[in-house]
C-alpha positions in Angstrom: -8.3 -31.4 -81.5 -6.3 -31.9 -84.9 -9.7 -32.4 -86.5 -11.0 -28.9 -85.0 -7.8 -27.6 -85.7 -8.4 -28.2 -89.8 -12.0 -27.6 -89.9 -10.7 -23.9 -88.8 -8.4 -23.9 -91.2 -10.8 -24.8 -93.9 -13.5 -22.2 -92.5 -10.1 -19.7 -92.3 -9.7 -20.3 -96.0 -13.3 -20.0 -96.6 -13.9 -16.6 -95.4 -10.2 -15.6 -97.3 -11.8 -16.6 -100.8 -15.2 -14.9 -99.6 -13.7 -11.5 -99.0 -11.2 -12.2 -102.2 -14.5 -13.2 -104.5 -16.7 -10.5 -103.2 -17.5 -7.4 -105.4 -16.8 -4.3 -104.4 -19.6 -1.3 -105.3 -19.4 -0.2 -108.6 -20.9 2.0 -111.1 -23.6 0.3 -112.5 -23.4 -0.2 -116.6 -19.6 1.0 -116.8 -16.6 -1.0 -117.5 -12.7 0.0 -118.3 -10.9 -2.2 -120.5 -7.3 -1.6 -121.6 -6.8 -2.6 -125.0 -3.4 -4.2 -126.3 -0.8 -2.5 -127.3 -0.8 -4.2 -130.8 -4.8 -3.0 -130.6 -5.5 0.2 -131.1 -8.7 2.6 -132.2 -10.1 0.3 -135.0 -9.5 -2.6 -133.1 -12.2 -0.6 -130.5 -14.9 0.2 -133.1 -14.7 -3.9 -133.6 -14.8 -4.4 -129.7 -17.9 -2.4 -130.3 -19.7 -4.0 -133.5 -18.9 -7.5 -131.1 -20.7 -6.1 -128.1 -23.4 -4.2 -129.9 -26.4 -6.2 -128.6 -25.4 -5.3 -124.9 -25.4 -1.8 -126.1 -21.4 -1.4 -125.7 -20.4 2.4 -126.2 -17.7 4.4 -125.5 -18.3 7.0 -122.3 -14.4 8.2 -123.1 -10.6 7.4 -123.6 -9.0 7.1 -119.5 -5.3 6.9 -121.0 -4.0 7.8 -124.4 -0.6 6.0 -123.6 -1.9 3.4 -121.3 -5.1 2.8 -123.9 -7.8 2.6 -121.3 -11.2 3.1 -122.3 -14.3 3.5 -119.7 -17.4 1.8 -122.1 -20.9 2.0 -120.7 -23.1 -1.0 -121.2 -27.1 -1.8 -120.7 -27.0 -3.6 -117.6 -30.8 -3.8 -117.7 -30.8 -6.0 -120.3 -27.3 -7.5 -120.0 -25.9 -10.2 -117.6 -22.9 -7.8 -116.2 -20.5 -10.4 -114.8 -21.3 -12.8 -118.3 -20.3 -9.9 -120.0 -17.3 -8.5 -117.9 -15.8 -12.3 -118.5 -16.2 -11.7 -122.1 -14.4 -8.8 -122.0 -11.4 -10.5 -120.3 -11.5 -13.2 -122.6 -11.2 -11.3 -125.6 -7.9 -11.5 -127.7 -7.7 -7.1 -128.3 -8.2 -6.8 -124.8 -5.3 -7.0 -122.3 -7.4 -6.3 -119.0 -11.0 -5.8 -118.2 -13.0 -4.5 -115.2 -16.0 -3.1 -113.5 -15.8 0.9 -112.7 -15.8 0.7 -108.9 -17.0 2.8 -106.4 -13.7 4.7 -104.6 -14.7 6.0 -100.9 -12.5 8.7 -99.4 -10.8 7.2 -96.3 -12.6 8.8 -93.3 -14.4 8.0 -90.4 -17.9 10.1 -90.6 -19.9 9.8 -87.2 -22.9 9.2 -87.4 -24.2 12.1 -84.8 -26.5 14.0 -86.3 -24.9 17.3 -85.4 -21.8 16.6 -86.8 -22.4 18.3 -90.2 -22.7 21.1 -87.8 -19.2 21.0 -87.1 -17.3 22.6 -89.3 -13.9 22.9 -87.5 -13.8 18.8 -87.8 -15.3 18.7 -91.5 -15.6 21.8 -93.6 -17.7 21.2 -96.6 -18.4 25.2 -97.1 -21.1 24.5 -94.8 -22.1 27.9 -92.9 -20.4 30.2 -95.8 -16.9 28.9 -94.9 -14.2 27.9 -97.7 -14.1 24.0 -98.1 -11.1 22.3 -95.9 -10.7 25.2 -93.7 -10.7 22.6 -91.4 -8.6 19.9 -88.4 -9.2 17.3 -90.7 -10.6 15.4 -88.3 -12.1 12.7 -90.4 -9.2 11.6 -91.8 -7.1 11.6 -88.8 -9.3 9.2 -87.1 -8.5 6.6 -89.8 -5.1 6.3 -87.7 -6.9 6.4 -84.1 -9.6 7.4 -82.4 -9.1 5.6 -79.3 -9.1 6.5 -75.5 -6.2 3.9 -74.8 -2.3 3.9 -75.3 -0.9 1.2 -77.0 0.2 0.3 -73.4 -3.5 -0.1 -72.0 -3.5 3.2 -69.8 -6.6 5.3 -70.0 -5.6 8.7 -71.4 -7.6 11.8 -69.7 -8.1 15.3 -70.2 -8.0 18.0 -68.0 -10.7 20.5 -68.2 -10.4 23.7 -66.0 -13.2 25.9 -66.5 -16.1 27.0 -64.5 -18.0 23.5 -63.8 -19.4 21.3 -66.2 -22.9 19.6 -66.7 -22.6 16.2 -65.3 -25.7 15.2 -66.6 -25.3 15.6 -69.7 -26.3 12.7 -72.4 -23.3 13.3 -74.7 -20.4 13.8 -72.6 -17.3 10.9 -71.6 -16.7 12.1 -68.3 -14.1 10.5 -65.9 -14.8 9.3 -62.4 -12.4 8.6 -59.7 -13.5 4.5 -59.4 -11.4 4.4 -55.8 -13.7 7.1 -54.3 -17.1 6.3 -52.7 -19.4 9.8 -54.2 -20.8 11.9 -51.1 -19.7 10.0 -48.0 -17.5 12.5 -46.8 -14.9 10.4 -46.8 -10.9 10.8 -48.2 -11.3 7.1 -49.6 -8.5 7.0 -51.8 -6.5 8.7 -49.1 -5.2 11.1 -51.8 -6.1 14.6 -49.8 -9.0 14.8 -51.5 -13.0 14.4 -49.8 -15.4 12.4 -52.1 -13.8 13.7 -55.3 -15.6 10.9 -57.8 -16.7 13.4 -60.4 -13.3 15.3 -60.0 -12.5 18.6 -58.1 -14.5 22.2 -57.4 -11.3 24.6 -56.5 -13.7 27.8 -55.6 -15.7 26.2 -52.8 -12.3 23.1 -52.1 -14.6 19.6 -52.3 -16.5 17.3 -54.6 -19.7 19.4 -55.4 -19.2 20.4 -59.3 -21.0 22.9 -60.3 -22.7 23.8 -63.9 -21.3 26.1 -66.6 -21.9 26.5 -70.0 -19.0 27.6 -71.6 -17.1 24.5 -69.6 -20.1 22.3 -70.7 -19.3 23.9 -74.0 -15.3 23.7 -74.1 -15.7 19.9 -72.5 -17.8 19.0 -76.2 -15.6 20.4 -78.4 -12.4 17.3 -77.2 -14.1 14.7 -75.7 -18.0 14.5 -76.7 -18.8 10.7 -77.6 -19.3 10.2 -80.9 -20.6 7.7 -83.5 -23.4 7.1 -80.7 -26.1 8.7 -82.6 -26.9 12.0 -80.4 -25.4 15.0 -80.6 -21.8 16.2 -81.7 -18.9 14.1 -81.5 -15.2 15.6 -80.2 -12.1 15.7 -81.2 -11.1 12.9 -78.8 -14.5 11.6 -79.2 -13.4 8.1 -77.2 -11.4 10.0 -74.5 -12.5 10.4 -71.3 -12.5 14.3 -69.5 -11.8 15.3 -66.2 -13.4 18.2 -64.7 -12.5 20.6 -62.9 -14.0 23.9 -61.2 -11.3 26.4 -61.2 -11.2 28.8 -63.8 -12.6 32.4 -62.2 -12.3 34.5 -59.1 -8.5 34.6 -58.4 -4.7 33.1 -59.1 -5.3 31.0 -55.7 -8.1 28.9 -57.4 -6.2 28.5 -60.3 -3.5 27.0 -58.8 -5.9 24.9 -56.8 -7.2 23.1 -59.4 -3.9 22.4 -61.7 -2.4 21.3 -58.5 -5.8 18.8 -58.6 -4.3 17.2 -62.5 -0.9 17.2 -60.8 -1.9 14.9 -57.4 -3.8 12.5 -59.6 -0.9 12.2 -62.2 1.3 11.2 -59.8 -0.6 9.0 -57.9 -1.2 7.4 -61.1 2.2 7.1 -61.6 3.5 6.0 -58.7 1.1 3.2 -58.1 1.5 2.3 -62.0 -2.0 3.1 -63.3 -3.5 1.3 -59.6 -4.5 5.3 -58.9 -4.7 8.4 -60.2 -5.7 9.6 -63.1 -2.9 9.1 -66.9 -3.6 12.7 -67.8 -1.5 14.0 -71.0 -3.0 17.4 -71.3 -4.8 20.3 -69.3 -6.8 23.2 -71.2 -7.5 26.3 -69.8 -9.9 28.5 -71.8 -9.6 31.1 -69.4 -6.3 34.0 -68.0 -5.5 37.1 -67.1 -5.1 40.4 -70.2 -2.3 41.9 -71.1 -0.5 40.2 -67.5 3.1 40.5 -66.8 5.0 36.6 -66.5 6.7 38.0 -64.5 4.1 39.1 -61.8 3.2 35.1 -61.9 6.1 33.2 -60.6 3.8 30.6 -59.1 1.4 29.8 -62.1 4.6 29.5 -64.1 5.6 26.9 -61.5 2.6 24.8 -61.0 3.1 24.5 -64.8 6.9 23.3 -64.7 5.6 20.7 -62.3 2.6 19.6 -64.7 5.7 19.1 -67.3 8.2 17.3 -65.2 5.3 14.2 -65.3 4.8 14.7 -69.2 1.3 16.9 -69.1 1.3 19.6 -71.9 -0.9 22.8 -70.8 -3.3 24.2 -73.7 -3.8 27.7 -73.0 -6.6 30.0 -75.1 -4.7 33.6 -75.6 -6.8 36.3 -75.2 -10.1 37.6 -76.8 -8.6 40.9 -77.7 -7.2 42.1 -80.7 -3.9 43.0 -79.8 0.1 41.3 -80.1 0.4 39.3 -76.7 4.1 39.6 -77.1 4.2 43.6 -77.0 1.0 44.0 -74.0 1.3 40.3 -72.1 -1.5 37.6 -71.4 -1.8 35.1 -68.4 -1.1 32.4 -69.6 -0.1 32.2 -73.2 3.0 34.6 -73.0 4.7 32.7 -70.2 7.7 30.8 -71.7 7.0 27.4 -69.9 8.3 24.5 -71.4 5.1 22.7 -71.2 2.0 25.5 -72.2 0.5 25.0 -75.5 -0.9 28.5 -77.1 -4.0 28.9 -79.0 -5.6 31.9 -80.7 -8.8 31.5 -82.8 -9.0 30.6 -86.8 -12.6 31.2 -88.9 -14.4 28.7 -91.0 -12.4 30.6 -93.9 -8.8 29.9 -92.1 -8.5 33.8 -91.1 -7.5 35.2 -87.3 -10.8 36.2 -85.9 -11.3 39.7 -85.4 -11.0 39.5 -82.0 -8.6 37.1 -81.3 -4.6 38.0 -79.7 -1.7 36.8 -81.7 2.3 36.9 -81.1 4.8 35.5 -83.0 6.8 34.7 -80.6 4.2 33.3 -78.0 1.2 32.1 -79.4 2.4 28.3 -80.8 -0.8 28.4 -83.3 -4.6 29.1 -84.3 -7.0 26.2 -84.5 -11.1 26.9 -85.2 -12.8 28.9 -82.3 -15.4 31.1 -84.5 -19.6 29.4 -84.0 -18.2 26.0 -82.6 -21.2 23.9 -82.3 -20.7 21.6 -79.0 -22.8 20.3 -76.1 -24.1 23.4 -73.7 -25.7 22.9 -70.3 -29.1 21.5 -69.6 -27.9 18.5 -71.7 -28.7 20.6 -75.3 -26.3 21.9 -78.0 -25.4 25.2 -79.3 -22.8 28.1 -81.1 -20.5 29.6 -78.9 -17.1 32.0 -80.8 -13.9 32.8 -79.0 -10.4 31.9 -78.3 -12.1 29.2 -75.2 -13.0 27.1 -78.2 -9.9 26.6 -80.0 -8.0 25.6 -76.8 -9.9 22.3 -76.5 -9.6 21.4 -80.3 -5.4 21.3 -79.7 -6.0 19.5 -76.3 -8.4 16.7 -77.9 -5.3 16.4 -80.4 -2.9 15.4 -77.8 -4.9 13.1 -76.6 -5.1 11.4 -79.8 -1.1 11.7 -80.9 -1.0 9.3 -77.4 -3.4 7.0 -78.7 -1.6 6.7 -81.3 2.2 6.4 -80.0 3.7 3.4 -80.5 5.2 1.1 -77.6 8.1 2.2 -77.6 7.6 5.6 -77.8 4.9 5.3 -75.0 8.1 3.4 -72.9 10.1 6.7 -73.7 7.5 8.8 -72.6 7.7 7.0 -69.5 11.5 6.8 -69.0 11.4 11.0 -69.9 8.3 12.3 -70.4 9.1 15.8 -70.3 11.0 15.0 -73.4 8.7 13.1 -75.2 5.9 15.4 -74.5 8.2 18.4 -75.8 8.6 16.1 -79.0 4.5 16.1 -78.9 4.3 19.9 -78.5 6.9 20.3 -81.1 5.0 18.0 -83.4 1.8 20.1 -83.2 3.8 23.1 -84.5 5.6 21.6 -87.4 2.2 19.8 -88.7 -0.1 22.8 -89.5 -1.2 24.1 -92.6 0.9 27.2 -93.1 -1.7 30.4 -93.9 -0.9 33.7 -95.1 -2.9 35.0 -92.1 -1.3 33.3 -89.3 2.3 34.1 -90.4 4.2 35.8 -88.8 1.8 36.1 -85.7 2.4 33.2 -84.4 5.5 30.6 -83.7 4.3 28.2 -86.3 2.5 30.1 -89.0 -0.9 27.8 -89.5 -3.9 26.1 -87.9 -4.0 22.8 -86.3 -3.9 20.1 -88.7 -4.9 16.4 -86.4 -3.9 14.2 -89.2 -0.6 15.5 -90.0 0.3 15.7 -86.2 -1.2 11.9 -85.8 1.1 10.5 -89.2 4.4 12.5 -87.6 3.5 10.7 -84.1 3.5 7.3 -86.3 6.1 8.2 -88.4 8.1 10.1 -86.2 11.5 12.6 -87.6 14.5 11.4 -87.5 18.1 11.7 -87.8 20.5 9.7 -89.6 23.9 10.0 -90.4 26.2 8.5 -93.1 29.1 7.1 -91.9 27.2 6.5 -88.4 31.0 6.6 -86.5 34.0 7.9 -88.0 37.5 6.8 -87.2 41.2 8.1 -88.6 44.9 6.4 -88.1 46.9 9.6 -88.4 50.6 10.5 -87.8 51.0 13.3 -85.3 51.0 16.4 -86.3 48.8 16.1 -88.9 45.5 17.5 -90.3 42.9 15.9 -91.8 39.2 16.5 -92.7 36.0 14.0 -93.4 32.2 14.0 -94.2 29.2 13.2 -92.5 25.5 13.4 -94.9 22.9 14.0 -92.2 19.6 13.1 -93.3 16.5 14.0 -91.7 13.1 11.6 -92.1 9.7 12.6 -92.2 9.6 15.9 -91.9 9.6 19.0 -94.5 12.2 20.8 -92.3 14.7 20.6 -89.4 17.2 22.7 -88.0 19.6 21.1 -86.0 22.9 22.2 -84.2 25.8 20.2 -83.4 28.8 20.4 -80.5 31.6 18.6 -80.0 33.1 19.1 -75.9 35.1 22.1 -75.3 37.5 20.2 -74.2 38.1 18.7 -77.3 40.4 20.8 -79.7 41.6 18.1 -82.0 38.6 18.0 -83.9 35.8 20.7 -84.8 33.2 21.4 -87.4 33.7 24.0 -90.0 29.3 24.8 -89.1 28.1 24.6 -85.6 24.8 23.7 -87.5 21.9 23.9 -90.8 19.0 23.0 -91.8 17.8 20.0 -93.3 15.1 20.2 -96.1 13.3 16.8 -96.7 15.2 13.7 -96.8 17.7 15.7 -99.0 21.1 15.3 -96.9 23.4 18.2 -95.3 26.9 17.7 -94.8 28.8 18.3 -92.0 32.9 18.7 -92.6 34.8 17.6 -89.4 38.6 19.0 -89.2 41.2 16.8 -87.8 44.9 18.2 -86.1 46.7 15.7 -84.1 49.2 18.3 -83.3 50.5 18.2 -79.7 48.3 15.0 -79.3 49.8 11.7 -77.6 50.3 8.4 -79.3 47.3 6.2 -79.6 43.6 6.3 -78.9 41.3 9.6 -79.0 37.9 9.5 -79.1 34.8 11.8 -78.0 31.2 12.3 -79.2 29.6 15.1 -81.3 26.3 15.6 -80.6 23.6 16.8 -82.7 20.5 18.2 -81.7 17.1 18.8 -84.6 14.4 20.7 -84.3 12.2 18.1 -82.9 14.7 17.0 -79.8 16.1 14.2 -81.4 19.8 13.7 -80.5 22.4 12.2 -82.2 25.3 11.0 -80.8 28.2 10.5 -83.2 31.3 8.8 -82.2 34.9 10.1 -83.3 37.9 8.7 -83.0 41.5 8.9 -84.3 44.5 7.1 -83.7 47.9 8.6 -83.5 50.7 6.2 -84.7 54.3 7.0 -86.2 54.1 5.7 -90.2 50.2 5.4 -90.5 50.2 8.5 -92.8 45.8 8.9 -93.1 43.9 6.1 -92.8 40.1 6.4 -93.0 37.3 4.3 -91.4 33.7 4.1 -90.9 31.0 2.1 -89.6 27.6 1.9 -90.7 26.7 -0.6 -88.5 26.0 -1.6 -85.1 26.1 -4.6 -83.4 26.0 -3.4 -80.1 22.4 -3.0 -78.7 20.9 -2.6 -75.4 17.7 -4.5 -75.3 14.8 -2.7 -73.2 16.0 0.5 -73.8 14.7 2.5 -71.7 16.4 -0.3 -69.4 14.7 -2.2 -67.0 15.4 -4.9 -63.8 15.9 -7.4 -67.0 17.6 -5.5 -69.4 21.1 -7.3 -71.5 23.3 -6.0 -73.7 24.2 -8.2 -76.8 26.9 -7.7 -79.4 29.2 -9.7 -82.5 32.8 -10.4 -82.8 33.8 -11.4 -86.3 37.5 -12.9 -84.8 38.1 -13.3 -81.2 39.7 -10.8 -79.4 39.7 -8.5 -76.2 36.5 -6.9 -75.4 35.9 -3.9 -73.5 32.5 -2.5 -72.4 32.4 0.8 -70.6 29.7 3.1 -69.1 30.1 6.9 -69.5 28.1 9.7 -69.1 27.2 11.9 -72.1 30.8 14.0 -71.8 32.4 11.0 -72.5 33.8 10.5 -69.4 34.4 7.1 -67.8 31.7 6.2 -65.0 32.5 2.3 -64.7 33.7 -0.6 -66.2 30.9 -3.2 -67.5 33.2 -6.4 -69.0 36.7 -6.5 -69.7 38.5 -9.1 -71.5 39.1 -12.1 -74.1 35.8 -13.2 -76.4 35.6 -15.5 -79.0 34.3 -15.3 -82.2 30.3 -14.9 -82.5 27.2 -13.6 -80.6 27.6 -12.4 -77.1 25.3 -11.5 -74.2 25.4 -10.0 -70.8 23.4 -9.1 -68.2 23.1 -5.3 -67.9 22.2 -3.3 -64.7 23.0 0.3 -64.0 23.3 1.3 -60.4 22.8 5.2 -61.4 20.3 7.7 -60.9 17.9 8.1 -63.7 19.6 9.7 -67.0 21.1 9.1 -70.0 23.7 7.6 -70.0 26.4 5.8 -73.0 27.7 2.6 -73.5 31.4 2.0 -75.3 31.9 -1.2 -76.9 36.0 -1.4 -77.6 37.2 -4.8 -80.1 40.2 -4.6 -81.9 40.4 -2.0 -84.5 36.6 -1.0 -83.8 34.4 1.3 -81.3 31.1 1.3 -80.9 28.8 3.6 -78.7 25.3 3.7 -78.1 22.5 5.7 -75.7 21.2 3.8 -73.1 17.8 5.6 -70.6 18.1 4.9 -67.2 14.5 5.2 -65.8 
């Protein structure tokens, strides 16, 4: 075994050496040199003369301050490697290297019709503006997976007129627990023969074909890098086909209900049945519809949202303001709806597309979009219908890019995380003049920015992390908290302190954080009328990305102490893992032995139960944590000597 291990190490070492010494692609006949500080242009002339046999000449100076030059030589008659070695050893030269080729960090699929897909990479084809695209090729460097970090197979549910099940370029979901065409509900989900999806028109598993539905499907999830046809935004993601976009509202409700059932079954069976649907796509609706007249449609979206499904909807192909005239579903206010309009290849609003400053979240490419079509063919279509699957594919990739911790939060609180992802989409757009004032975001979908925001989520930090005051009775004091937002350009926030607390208040109830520049929260304290002893409350800060920061505030009213301020910027109290499960535990540390109290509170700071109370020795301590409470968010407070710590835990 030892010999085998040593051989493995030798092979590994050889691989590392090989990787380190392999020369990258370079420009033929070019070398870059940095001359030493004491050697200026006169030394360059001497260098060229010494290597004249290699045809060494100056192409241009690359940096005046750093004295770097690009030189050319005749590679047809010169050993390039030997020449480089001599230059590197020359007394006038500080550094020398070949002029290597640099590649943009992007993935270009090998699908032959990819150049027609300007929405994914716009190079100016079809008279477009280079760069007026969703930055898909750069985004795929982050992920192009159809799996989450937890191993869940991501599914996009496409509700349309039908689909060409035989199209060779579509990656279609199958209900593996169902045996097709045996007229039996094999998986007992209430749907007979739903192997390929569901037909809400005829209420059976016989999926009809639709050119429109096939085109929309390919935009979202057509197979990529398979050497044929086109590529979808989420080209490794499965698509669940559901026929049900026409005739009447009852058909639409039936179609959405199938998605809801399959996602619920997935959650309830821990992935053994159903499907991990994270987004639905609807390229249909009712022009000028008043949302007040469609409460059941809205209730369906609320149900889908309750399990963490976002619902992308294309707005009307009408040159009007849906805020004024209405639209179903894009004028609805449900949290789970993502409403999209149509952008052109010059980053303008399509002249036939609707808008709405309060209703339409952003634009996405929808004009002259090349995709799959019925009969295993391909072609162009234009409309807001082509815009929504761009966003649906983007949402699928966001879940593929999410970390294990974010996915754990998603499973514990699917509404919160899906709502955060919606806000990431809106905040990460490319801001463009034609969409300013006519969409919520003022821009067009940017897939790269959205995935980067998932990988590095916006985060709130407070300095200090909590505040403690020792104060005289009937006295006043102030304190400042610096609040910082990471990984975002603009982040509005609001803060609140329970209405029952009168001894501390914030001068302003919120603000706007710009970049990583901290904002200041000024807190005013007044102990008039307070009893001697400790008084504790929680300041709650919520930003536009639904990040919640719970800031612990404590004053100790004592005679003869003056005003002593202390803050704690580090926490020893932790719950692992969090969200909680049956094996969760609490850890905390003590610098000195003393009395310790661990308490469970609700978000209003009210005591629910004591977790531990007693004398504890100095050092690190661990205790099991099992909360016999309904699902929700709770606080755990640790009190030790003159210090209090509070953390938030999630009970699934």
